[in-house]
C-alpha positions, 0 to 999 in steps of 0.5 A: 560075145563076138569078141574079147573087145565086146566082152571087156566093153560090156564089163566096163559098161556095167562098172560105170553103172556101178560107179554112178550108183555108188556116187548117187546112192542107189535110190536116187540112181534108180529113180533117175534111171527110170525117169531117163528111160521114160523120157526116152520113150516119150521122145519115141525112143527105147527105154533102155537103148535111148536112156541117157544113163546107158549112152553115158555108160557105153561111151565111158566104156568104149573110151576106157577100152581104147585108153587102157585095154586095147593094147593088152588084147591086140 
């Protein structure tokens, strides 16, 4: 990773995926994640990068970093 910040944001991003999966159940999460990726592709986007679940996890991770982690790694 190019910085500690990017590493922490990446870990937080994956934590949010795990929280979604736990809340929804793995089968429902996987089904809906795949559907969101297919929807992104149908709109001309990328399965992963334009997937609403990826966008949500990234948004949460960046907010979480700003709220709780940024001050610890200045």
